[in-house]
N, C-alpha and C positions, 0 to 999 in steps of 0.2 A: 509093589513096584512093577511086577510083571503085567498086572492089569493096566496100569497107567501107560506103560510102554506100548502095550498092544493097542490101547485106545488112540495113542498118538499116531501109531503106524496106520491105523484105520482111517484117521482123519486125513493123513497125507494121501492115502490111496483114493479116498473119496474126492479130495481136492483135485488130484490128477485126473480122475474120471470126469469130474465136472469141467475141468479145463479142456479135456479132449472133446467132450460133447459140445462145448462152446466153439471150439475150433472147427469141428465138422459142420456145425450150424452156420458159422461164419463163412466157411468155404462154400456151402450150398447157396447161401445168400448172395455171395459176390458173383458166383457163376450166373445167377439170375439177373444180376445188376448190370450186365454188359451194356445194354441199351442206354441206361441212364448215364453210365460212365462215358460212353461215346458221345452222348449229347453234351455233356459238360466239357468235354475236350481235355480233361486231365486224367492221367492215370499214374499210379504209383508203382514203379517197376519192380519185378522180381519178388513176388510175395511168398517167398519160401518160408517166412515166419509162420504162416498158417499151417504149414505141413508139420512143423516140429515143435510148436509152442508147448505142447503137453509134456515135452521132455524137461522143460525148465519152468514149472508153474510160477507165475509172479506172486510174490508174497507181500510186496508193498502195494498199497492202493491209494488212489486219490481221495482226499488231499494227503500229500506226503508231509510228514512232520519230522523234524530232527530235534530231539530233546524238548519236545513240546511246542516247537515253533513251526508254523506253516511255511513250507518252502515251495515255490513255484518251480517245478522241474522243467528244464529246457534242454532239448536234444538238438545240438548244433550240427549234427551230421545225419541228415535224412534226405532221401532223393525222390524226385518225381520227374515226369515228362509230359509233353503236350502233343497230341495227335497232329495239330495244325503245323507245328514246327517240323516234325518228321516228314509230313506230307510233301514238303518242299524238295525232298530228296527222293521222292518216288518210292519204289518198293524197298530201296536200300535203307530208308529212314527208320522204320520201326526196328530193324535189326541193329542199327547203330545205337538207337536209343536204349533198348532193353537188353540187347545182347542175348546170348544163349545160356543164361544162368537158370538155376532152379526156380521154377515158378513163372518164368518170363512169359510163357505161352498163356498163362492165366492171370495176367498182372493188372487187368483193368479193374479198378476199385473205385467205388463211389465214396462220397464224403462220410456217409454213415459207417461204412466199413473201416475207413481210415481212423475215425474217431474211436471206434470200438477197439482197434488195435492199440492206439495210444493209451486208452483207459486201461487196457489189460497190462500195459507196460508201466503204468503209473507216470506217464509223461503228460505234463500240462500243455507244453508248446513244442512244436517242431520248427526249426529253421531250415526251410527247404532249399535244395540246390540241385542243379542239373549238371551232370558230368559232360564236359565239352566234347562234342563229336563234330564240330564245324571248323576246327583250326586249320584244316587242310582245304577249305573251300575258298573260292574266290570272294573278293571283297563284298560285292553286292548281295550275293546269295547268303553269305555268313551274316551280313547285317540284317537281312530279312528274318533269318532264323532267330537271331538274338532279339530283334524287335518284338516278334510274336511272343517269345518266351517271357520277356520282361513285362510285357503288357498283361499276359495271362497270370503270371505270378503276382503282379501288383493287384489285379482284380480279385484273384482268389483270396489273397491274404487280407485285403481290405474288407472283404465280405465276412471273413472268419478270423478277425484280428485277435480274438481271445485265445486261439489255439495255434495260429500259424503266422510265421514271418518268413522272409526268403532272402537269399543271396541273388543278386542279378547275374545274368550271363554277360560275357564281354567278347567282342571280336578281337581277341588279344593279338592275332596275327597282323592286325592293322591298328597299331596303338593310337593313332589320331582318332579313329572311330571309338575305340575303347574308352578314351577319356571322355568323349561326349556321352556315351552310353552310361558310364558310371555316374557322371554328374546328374543326368536325367533321372537315373534310377534312385539315387539317394535324395535329391532335392525335390523331385516332383512325384515319383512313383511310390515312395515310402519303403523302398527296399533297404536292406540292412548292410549293404556292402556288396561283395562280388565273390563268386566261386570261380576259381581258375584251376587249370591243370598243373602238372609238374614242370612243364616246359611247353614251348610251341615248336613242334617238330624237333629239330636238333638244336634249337636256340634256347639257352638257359636264361632265366629271369634276371641274371646279373648283367645281361647285355644292355648297353646304354639305350638301345632302341625302346626299351620298356620304361625308361626313366620317367617320361611324361605321365604314364599310368600310375606309377608308384607315387609320384609327386601329387597327383590329383587325389589319390586315396589318402595320402597323409594330410592333405589340406582339408578334405572332407571328414577326416576321422573315420573313414569307412574300412571295416575289417575285410581282409582278403582271405578266403578259405581255400587253401591248397589241397586239392584232391587229386591223387596220382592217376595217370592213365597207362602205367606200365612202362617197360623199357624194351620196345620192339627191336632195338639194335642187338639185344641179347636173345633173339628168338630161337636160334639154334641151340644155345646152351640151356634154355628154359623149356625146350620141347620135352614131351614125354609125360609120364604119370605125375599127378599131384597138382595140376593147374598152376604150374610154377610161374607162368607169366603174370599171374595175379598174386599167388601165395608169396613169392619172393619179389617179383617185378614191381608190384605196386608200392610196397614199403621202401624198396630201393629207389624208386623214382622220387619219392618225397625226400629221402635222405640226401640224394644228389642235389635236388633243388635247394634245400635249406643250406647245404654246405657251400654251394656257389654264392648264395646271398651273403653268407658269413665271410668266406675267404676272399671274395672279390671286393669287399668293402661296401656292398650295397646297403647293408643295414646301418653302416656309419653315415652314409650319404642321406638316408631317410630314417633317422632315429625314431620318428613318431609313427612309422608304419606298423599297423596292427595286423599280424599274420597269425592265422590259425592253421595248424597242420593236422591233417586227418591221420587216423590210425596211430595215435600217439607219436606222430612225427616220424614214422618209419623206424629205421634202425639207429638213427643218430643218438637219441637219448640213451640207448642201451649200451653204447660204447663211445660216449661223447669225449671222454678224457683223452682218447687217442688224438683227437683234433688239436690238443694243446701242444703236441710234440713234433709234428712233421717238419716244420720249418727249421727246427734245431737239428733233427736227424738228417734230413735231406734238403738243405738250403737251395739247391739248384732247382728244386720243384716248386719254389715259392718266389713270387715276384717281389723284388726289393722295393718297388715303387708303391706297393700296396701296404700301407702301414696301419694295421688294425688298432683301434683305440682301446681294445681290451682283449683278454684271452678268448679264444673261440667258444669255449664252454659258457662264458658269461652271457653270450648273446641268447642262449636258450632261455634265460630267465626273463627276456623281454618278448618272447614268442608265446603263443597259446597252443594248446594241444587238446585233442579230444581224448576221451577215456577208453577208447576201443583197443584195449591191450589184453583183454581176456581173463586175467587172473588177479586176485588181490595182491599177490607178490609183484606182478608187473606194475600195478598201480602204485604200490609202495616205492618201487625203484624209480618210476617216472616222477613221482612227487619229490623224491629225494634229489633228483637231478635238476628238475626245472622249477620246483616249488608247487605246492598244491594250489596256490592262487592262480596258476597258469593253466590249469586243467579244467575242461568243461565236459559235460555229459555228451556222449556220442554213441550211436547204435548202428549206423549204416542202414537203417530201415529203408526199404522193405527187404533188403538182402539179409538173410538170417545169420549174420556173423555174431551178433550179441543180442540174444532174445530177451534178456532181462537187464537192461542197462542200469536201472535204478537199484535193483537188488545187488548188482555187481559192486556198487559203491558202498552200500550198507554192509556188505560182506568184507570190506577192506578195513580190518581192525587196526591197521597202522594209522588211520586217519582220525583226527579229532572230530568232534561234532561240528565245529565251525568249518573245518576243511571239507567235510562231507557236504555241508550246506552250500559252500562256495561252488564245489564241483557240480552239484545237482542243479544249481540254477542261479545263485546270487552273482557269480562272476559274469555269466551271460547276461543277466538283467542289467548290470552296469555297462558292459561292453556294447550292448545293442540298445540301451536306453528303453528297456521294456517296462511296461506297467506291472506293478506287483499283483 
């Protein structure tokens, strides 16, 4: 037994060494690839994954199988940016696009590098999205940014349709334009819905000004991916160590956004709206049952004119969530609250939040094989009408 155990440990060490060597080679390669990336116009921001990949060596490899069945793995939460869009904002653009996160200064990656990272993660396909940095820009400038991004996303995904699809960007601060952009993106550009923030400034998505956008998304059957942008109004409270404006602020932003959509009756008004919430939906699913009690405990805090058609927690079962909740226990709880059928694979790539998203699902022993297959890709394939 001792010899077998030692051999097993040796294999693990060798695997980690191989992964580390691969990471370093990849890192050197992408540093050399800056010119090619700039020429292509696309970069995948914040490649901190390459810095720490050897700490979590991937054990699943493509093709991924569950109980002998081939599963096309689909990561619904991965990011990119385009130089041309940021250039419209001058020197400020690249800072708004990539931010000051780990690896941002070395984040220009060519297609070869991106595919290598996906292969290492056992991800067949990524649904790309761009975090909105244009909501506070005037109408024409924001429209130019969105136009460039959607055209670039459509071109890139059409060229590499076996590995990539994308959410459109929208000028959500001008809903009339957003409606046009969404229809164009879905009907003519082949994009799979739209990525939106958690609000537009201090205006929440339950505001009637956004109804035309939600109506168009419902009509088109186009999923909306809510990715938070933090809660700047809590800036003073979240200052200090721990990057709390992201660590706490981002999940809180999603929690607030979903709660307004539920309690203001927006989801009743648009029952066919397909919403995907990043980071497991923030904190809502972790303490959802409290939402079933406030109007009984504090009726003055609830509008008697808003009569929900079901309990607040029931609305979670019609929303979708990514699997970026870090531990098998968190996955178990999320599935218990919203249903495993509502969860899809998410990594936040290239930000190094979850380095082995597929392994993360295989490690969740509370899930059945069918549930794992759904989370890994089958639910996304149905939702986005992807080819097997």
